[in-house]
N, C-alpha and C positions, 0 to 999 in steps of 0.2 A: 485379421480385422477387415470388415467390410470397408470398401473404399468410400470415404466421405465425399469423393468427387464423382461418384457414379450415379448421381441423382438428378433428374428423374430418369426412368428407363428409356424414355423417348429421346433423351439427349437435350442439348441446348436449343433454345428457340432461334429463329431467324432474327438477326439484328436489324434495326432500322437502317434505311439507306444512308442517313446522315451520321451514322455511328463513327465517331472520331476516336479511334483507338489510341492514337498518339497523345491526344489531349487527356483522355481518361487515365492513361498510364501515369501521366504526370500530375494528375489532380489529387492524388491521395496524400494526406498529411498524417496518416496513422497506419496501423497494421492491417486495416481492412478498407478497401476502396468502396465506400457506401454509395458513391455516385454510380459506379458500375453496377452495384447490387440493385439500385433503383431502376436503372435502364433494363436490366435483364428481367426483373420481377414484373415490370410493366408489360414487357413484350410477352411474357408467359401468361399474364392475366388475360390479355387479348381483347379487352374491351375499353381501353383507355379513350378511344375516340368515339365511343358510343354515346348517343344522346341520352342524358339522364331521364329516366322515366318512372322513377320510384318516389319522387319527393311528395307526391300526393298521398302516399300511404304512410309517411312518417308519423302523422298524427295518430293513425290507427295503432302503430307499434308503440308509440309513446303511451297511449291509453292502456295497452296490454301490460306495459312495464309498471304503470301506476297501479293497475289491478293486481299485479303479482307482488308488488312491494308491500302492500298492506298485510296480507296473510303471512308473508315470509317474516317480516319484522315482528308481527304479533307472536308467531310461534317461536322464533329463535330468541327474541329479546335483544337482538343485535340491531344497531341503527344502520340505516342505509346511508352510504357515503355519497359525496358529490359525484362519484364515478357513474351514477345512474343517468346523468344528464350531460349533454343533450343526447337524444336518441336519433341515430342516423340510419337510413336505409341506403346502401351504397353498392357500387359496382365492385368487381373483383380488383380492378386496378386501384380504386380508392382504398380498399382494404389493405392492399400492399403498402400504399403510402403511409397508412396509419400504424402498421405493425412491423415494418422492416427492422427497426432498431430494437425491437423486443428481443432479438436473437443475439444482441451484442455480448451479453454475459457468457454465452456459449462460445462465440467465435473468437473473441479477442484473446482469451487465454491460449487457445490453440495457435493463433497467429504468433504469439510471443514465443511459444515453445519451438515452433518451426524456425523462427528467425534465429533463436539461440543455437539450435542444432545446426542450422545451415552455416552459421559463422564458424562453428567448431569443425565442420566437415571440409572446409576449403583446403585443397592440396596445392602444392607448388605448381604453378602453371594454369591453375583453374580460376584465377582471379576474374577474367572476363565473364566466365560462366556464373561465378558467384555474384557478381554485380548484377547480371541480368536476372538471375533467380531472385535476388533480393528485391529488385524493382518489380518483378512479376507477382510476388506472393500476395501483396494487397489486392491486386487485380484478380488473382485466382480465387482468393477467399471471398471477395466481393461478388464475383460471378457465381460462386457456389451458393452464397447466402441468397442472392437474388433468384437463382433457380429454385431453391427450396421454397422460398416465400411465394414465388409465382405459382408453383405447383399447388401449394396449400390453398391458394386463393380460389381454386376450383373445387375445394372440398369443405372448407369451414362454413359454418352457418352463422356464427356470431362472433363477438369480440373475445369471448372467453372459451371458445371451442378450440382451445390449443393446449399443448402441454407446457407452455411457458406463460408466465404472467405478462399481459400486454402492458404497454405504457400506461402510466397513471392518469394521463389526461385523455380526453376524447369522448367520454361518455360511453353509452352502449351502441354497438354497431351490428346491424343485421345485413348479411350479404344476399341481396335480392335474387340474383340469378341462381344461386345455389339453393336458396329456400324454394324457389319455384320448381327446380329440378327434384329436390328431395320430396316435396309434397306429391309430385307425380310418381316418382320411382318407388317411394315407400307405401303409396296407397293409403295415406292417413287422412283423417278428417282435418281439413285446412285450419279451421279456427282452433280446434283442440291442439293441433301441432304448434301453431304460433304461440298459444298461451303456454304450452309446455316449455318451449324454448325461452320465452320471456321469464318464466319461473327460474329456469336453469341459469340464465344470464344474471338475473338479479341476485341469486344466492352466491354465485361465483364472485360477482362484484363486491358483495358484502364481505365475503371471506377475505379477499385481497385488500379490502379496506380496513381490516383489523390491524392494530399496531404491530409492525414488524414482520407481517406475513410476506408481503411483497418483497421487502428488503432482505429476507432470508435467502431468496432464490440465487442471487449472484454468488454468494459464498458457497452454496451447495454445488452450483454449476462449476465453479472454479475448482472445488475439491475433485470433482469427476474428471475435469480436464487435466488436473495435476497428475492423475493416475496414468495418463498417456506418457509414454517414453518414446522419444525419437532416436532412431539409430543413426548416428552421424555417418558411419561408414556406408550404410545403404543410401543415405541421402547424397553422399558424395559420388555414388556410382550412377546417378541419374544421367540420362543422355544430355548432350550439349544443346544449348539454345542458340548457337551461333548463327543458324540459318533463319532465325526469327526476323520477319520484316515488319517493323513498327508501322509502316504505311499501308499494310495490307490487312484489312479486317479478318480475312480468312485465316490469318496466322493464329488468331485467338483459339480456334478449334484445335489446331495442332498443339498449342500450348496446353489446352485442357486435356488433350489426349496424353500428353507428357505427364501431366499432373496425376493421372491415375496411379503412377508409380510412387507418388509421394505417400500414399496410404500404406504401401508395403514397408515404409520405414517406421511405422508406428507399432509399438508393442504395449501391452496393457497389464503389467504385473500388479497384483495387489489392489485392484480397484473395487472389490466387492463391498468393502465397508462404506466407502463414499457413495457407491451406487445405491446401497440399501437405504442410506439416509435420504437420498433424493427420491427414491421410490416411496418411502414412508411419507415424505412431504407431499408429493403429488397424490398419494393414496388417500390421505386424510382430507385433502381438498376435494377430490372427486367423490369420496365416500360420503362426506358431509353434505355435499350438494345433492347427491342422489337420494340420501335419506330425507332431506328437507323437501326436495321436489316431489318425492313420492308421498310424503305425509300431507303436504299442502294440496297437492294435485289430486289426491285420492277421491275427494268428494267434490271436486271442481272441474275435473276433466273426465268426461264419460269414457273416452277411449284411451285412457292412460296406459293400460296394460298393453294394448296393441302398439301404441307409440313406443313404449320402452322396448318391446320385443323388436320392433323394426329398427330402432336406433342401435341396439346391440348387434343385430345382424349387419347393419351398415358398417359398424366399426370392424367387425370381424372380417368383412370382405374387402375392406379398403386395402389398396396396394401397400401403403405404410403411412401412418400419421405420427410415427415416432421420430420427432425431429432430432433427438439425441442420436438415434441410430444413424440418421443420415449425415449429421455433421461430425460426430465423434466416434462412431462405430459402437457405441454402447446402447443397449436396449433398455429403456425404462418400461418394465413389464406391466402391461395393462392387467395381467392376471392378478395383480395385487389390489386392483380397484374394487372388485367384488368383496373380498375379505374386509376391506376398509368400510364399505357400506354396511356389512354385517356387524362390524365393530360398533359403528354409530348406532345401529338399531339396538344392539345389546346394552350399550351404556345407557341409552334413554329408557329402555325397558327396566333395567336394574335400578337406575337412579332417576334422572330426568334430563331435559334438554339443557338446564343450567349446568349440570355436571359435565355434559358433553362439551359445552362452550369453554371449558377449561383448556381445550386444545388451542385456543386462540390467545391465551394469556401470555405465552412466551415460547420460544423454540424448545426450551427444556420441558415444557408441559405437553408438547406434541408427542404422540405415541411413536415408539420405535416400530420397526417392521415386526419384531417378535411380539410386541404388545398388541399390534393390530390383529394378530392371529390369536391372541389370548387377552381379551379385554379385562379379565380379572387382574392381570399383572398391572395394567395401566391404572385401574381403579385403586388398587392397593398403593400405588406410588403417588397418585395425585389427589385422590379423595380420601384415602386412608381406610378404604374398605376392600375386603376381598370377598367375592361372591360365594 
């Protein structure tokens, strides 16, 4: 299994001069130290101290969101939730503040499994090591979560440009420095690109605003995490932490290096069924958004084809935006997203958008991975028709 502690490739960021390791080690009251996560994410974002300079364009983005909301709701028949407001244009560090806890459903189950396995792995004479390991695990997982979120802050464009549903509160968020870089690097028409992103964000917000859609994610993430098995014997064989100096911030890197070996204790038997359910969940969310964005944007965005081609190329060349791969060693395969978009196209062509909207009625009405590849199966099950 790929190490969930080996992210990003460039390693941990430099910590602030006033970083108080001793206090942060003692600050956690749960399985993940979220204060450590926030410190690390902010450092990786790199612009926490920058003077805000995007507030003057928030009205422009709010106008784009309103312009996108009308045709999206008219076409889909789905109401826009309160999640569309307010509209914020933010720095990378602010994006981290708003999204850090979105990863809790992924990380907390892993923390619990590690804690249980660590308790079972303690051998006679290893009690001091076990106590130190127990104290360090919330710190390690917090540092890993912060590293991942900080890295993502340099790549995401909006609030819903993630593989996990963001927190329900906070409205729509556009990450200004990343948008500026994307417009330049992708060589797209700026206004068209901004409106395309507004369409995409509005559709995704509406999807997650449907009853039970956002709430389904923690259960699916827990099922995937449950597939991980921790080998207590390998966990017990990890090196000693007795030389760790809690007064020395440099000790953190040595502990993170030690934690690379934690991944070697993880095995993953029988996870395919849980992973396929998660892939089907994200597939239909992404496929529906792509279908609606293309339908609505086809006669409103002159350079739509060029934008979609550029975005696809951007995703293919990204180092990795699969947060499950980074945290749990499982890959939620983006190759499932194109079939999901074709699934949506086929259902609408065979029936109509109202038939496709059945995917939002309940978890049971959402297509399986097999049905995504064969829309007739899903139509037979939910609409009562086989093509």
